[in-house]
C-alpha angles and dihedrals in degrees: 000000000000126000095259093053091048090051092049090047090052092049091052089048090054093049095047097032094122093054093047092049092050091052092047093050091050091055097050103030092105091052105049132012090190090056091053091047089049091054090051090051090052090051088051090047090236091146100176091050091047092053092050093050094047089054089053091046091057089058092048098051123016090195088068095050097104091047092050091053090052094049091044088056090046092053093044093052093047091050091056097256095122096159092054090044092055090049090054090051090051089053089052091052094043099048100032108033092159096048120128087223093069093084090051088047092055090052091048090050091062089053094043096061139281131262087266090059090049092053090049089053090050091052089052091053109068096192093050091046091054091048090053089047093054090052092046091051089066095044103037112005096179092054091045092051090051089051091051090051089054092049091050091051095045105039128075092184106112094202092052091048091048093051092046090054089048090057089055094042092057091059125091092206112126092233090053091055090047090053093050091048089049090053091050093050105037116011112124088208105089092195090054090048090053090050090050089051089054089052091054090050090054091055090052097188125140094256091053093048091049091053092047090052090051091052093047094052095042104041126076099194105112095208092052091049089048089052089054091052091052089048088055088055092050090048093044088231101168099172092047090056092049091049091049090054091055095052099039119101098170108102095212093052091045089056090051090050089050090054090048090052090055093049092046092052094249093129093126088072091057101052097096098039100080095073091044096064131061095186109115095209091050090050090051090052089050092051091052093046094047090049093050090047090048093236095160097164092054091049092049092049090051091047092054092052102036116103101178106102095215093049091046089056091047090050091047093053090047090052092051092050096045098036095087114180091353094059097091093052091045091051092051090052091045090053091053091048095047114114100192139050089239093058092047090051088051090055092049092050089052092055090077090061093053100047097187134137091252094058090051088056090051091052091050091049092051092050092048101040110022117101097200109090092206092059092045089052091050090052091051090052090051091056090049093050089049090052094241095142091146088068092044092056091049091051095046099076092048095054115096096180109094092208091057091049088052089052089053091052092050091049092049089051093049089049089050094231101158095171093058092047091051090051090052091054090050094054104027116099101176105101098216093050091049090053090048090051090053090050090048091053091056090059092061094063090218124157088207089057091053091053091050091051092049091049094059096038101093094057096038123109121252096265092051091049089055090049091049091051091051091047092054089047089055088048088051089230107158094168090053091050090051089054089052090049090054091053099040120100100172111100095214094050090045089053091050091048094051091047091050093048092051091050093052094046 
């Protein structure tokens, strides 16, 4: 069948479309309701609905699959989606080469738009155009590079330009490298130059690093120089980073290079710099870099000489993080060297980050030997945060200071150690501490705790019975409160119990 006859046939199909559709629907009605509904949608020119129904019809009856692909293409073309319509026709030809619908599909293809129209549609779709470019880069790099040049000259969209350059930058073709180098040297678009710099960093070869160094030393734009530094990181160009540090006068960029040196494990080149600068921000950058590079000796040396309180704390925290297995011993020595309460508190706070047997021993030593009650309290809190409630219970009976015993109870409660709290109630004779232990038990939310409180209720003094009632209320234990009500003889407490029970229920 020649092209003219197919065109005539398609024209006749358009004129008598309604009659053809009626006949087709009569033949397949018994097979697919979706197909019939799709035909009705086509007659109503509801193209989106028709496409949806034809997809469903293919699932309902495989014998109609080729027909559904044709009518999908028909609806897509009529709705103005020529590119998608042509794709549907290609699917028809690929999956059903013997189908009677192929002739109709060829006629529809002439109506649905030519290859020129398809290319125009691609050019109107940036994402599709980039996809085609990436494919073309593998098949015909020179043609793809020419296309990218055209895109860069035509488009004002920064994201599209960046992605087009990325397509080129991922190629090893000599012309692709030349284009990237050209962008780095001469592009008036600074953002595009920074992207091209990143591409050179990804290549990481000596030629690329040499060009990046040239750009860094020649250019004055801070953002472009920063892009070069990041490209050095990507390329793992250690010497280039060290050279950049030597030639950089800008304080902000020098701090960024210092941080890069820490990340790139060049910390050994930073060890003598701390004492050579008085700038606080530069010293902070050095602390961070030395910590990342695990330069513990340099940090400790800086800590010994630093007088600024804020920097001393920053150095201390960095030492704890980077100290590794030596951190507990270092903390113990730092505590002994500390001249102020504030520094000793700083050491105790750091113990929680270490979580080692040695730091537990330091906390015990502080509780046993330190005269300052605030420091002893801080050490008790450390043991609680570390979950060492066994040690807390052992310390409790030896503490004469009521405030310290209260701190132990609070730490036991935070750690959720019900057994230790119950033992305290059993041996403690001081009324206020017993009440505090009861209150601490309520925080744990333990059923076992509730049973222990109920067991000692009948013999408890009035104030403890009140505390027990409040604890069970916190535990939301209505059954426990009912048990207390059955035991209670005091009218006022019975009234409070009934009121509490009614509130919970």
